[in-house]
matplotlib code that plots the C-alpha trace (Angstrom):
import matplotlib.pyplot as plt

x = [82.9, 80.3, 76.7, 77.7, 80.0, 76.9, 75.0, 78.0, 78.1, 74.4, 73.4, 71.0, 69.5, 70.1, 72.0, 68.7, 67.9, 71.2, 70.6, 67.0, 68.2, 71.0, 68.6, 66.2, 69.0, 70.3, 66.8, 66.4, 69.8, 69.5, 66.0, 67.1, 67.6, 64.0, 62.8, 64.8, 63.6, 60.0, 60.3, 61.9, 59.1, 56.4, 57.7, 58.6, 56.3, 53.1, 53.0, 50.2, 51.0, 49.9, 52.1, 55.1, 54.6, 54.6, 57.8, 59.4, 58.3, 56.6, 53.0, 50.9, 51.2, 55.0, 55.3, 53.3, 55.6, 58.7, 57.5, 56.6, 60.1, 61.6, 59.5, 57.2, 53.5, 51.7, 49.0, 46.0, 43.2, 43.2, 42.8, 41.0, 38.9, 41.8, 44.2, 41.6, 41.4, 45.2, 45.4, 42.8, 44.6, 47.9, 46.5, 44.7, 48.0, 49.9, 47.2, 47.1, 50.9, 50.9, 48.4]
y = [3.6, 0.9, 0.7, -1.4, 1.5, 3.7, 1.0, 0.5, 4.2, 4.0, 6.4, 3.8, 0.7, -1.5, -1.6, -1.6, 1.8, 3.2, 2.0, 3.4, 6.7, 6.8, 6.0, 8.7, 11.3, 10.0, 10.4, 13.9, 15.0, 13.5, 14.0, 12.4, 9.1, 9.3, 9.8, 6.9, 4.7, 5.7, 5.0, 1.6, 0.7, 2.0, -0.3, -3.3, -3.4, -2.3, 0.8, 3.3, 6.6, 8.4, 6.1, 6.6, 10.3, 10.1, 8.0, 10.5, 13.5, 15.1, 15.8, 13.3, 15.5, 15.9, 12.1, 11.5, 14.0, 12.3, 8.9, 10.3, 11.9, 8.5, 6.9, 5.1, 5.3, 5.9, 3.5, 5.8, 4.8, 2.1, -1.5, -2.7, -1.3, -1.9, 0.1, 2.9, 3.0, 3.0, 6.0, 7.9, 7.2, 8.3, 11.5, 12.3, 11.8, 14.0, 16.7, 16.7, 17.0, 20.1, 22.2]
z = [-0.9, -0.9, 0.2, 3.3, 4.4, 4.7, 6.6, 9.0, 9.7, 10.6, 7.9, 6.5, 7.9, 4.8, 1.6, -0.2, 1.3, 0.1, -3.4, -3.4, -2.2, -4.8, -7.6, -6.4, -6.5, -9.9, -11.4, -10.0, -11.2, -14.7, -16.1, -19.4, -17.6, -16.3, -19.8, -21.2, -18.4, -19.1, -22.8, -22.1, -19.7, -22.0, -24.8, -22.7, -19.7, -21.4, -19.2, -20.0, -21.5, -18.2, -16.1, -18.5, -18.2, -14.4, -14.5, -16.9, -14.8, -17.8, -18.8, -20.8, -23.9, -23.5, -23.1, -26.3, -28.1, -26.8, -28.0, -31.4, -31.7, -31.0, -33.7, -31.3, -32.0, -28.7, -27.7, -27.0, -24.7, -22.1, -23.2, -20.1, -17.2, -14.8, -17.1, -17.3, -13.5, -13.2, -15.6, -13.7, -10.4, -11.9, -13.3, -10.0, -8.2, -10.6, -10.4, -6.6, -6.4, -8.6, -6.6]

ax = plt.figure().add_subplot(projection="3d")
ax.plot(x, y, z, "-o")
ax.set_aspect("equal")
plt.show()
């Protein structure tokens, strides 16, 4: 089976939609993959701790602990006003989804 088969069957409009849906299901089914992805992005994309926690599907404190367990020193505090705003928006989004 290939992505184009699902498009041909009119289950999805594009192969990109098939891939996005498959990735969503993979990340739901395998939380360790989400965590590994979050750690990778934190180290390589200068992701904030709050955003990495959101990607991993864990709390800020849990993400900090995960990083420490992997020997990665968390960067604490935003380095710019834009990063601070991003962290606030990410935390608000996370809090509004839990209530």
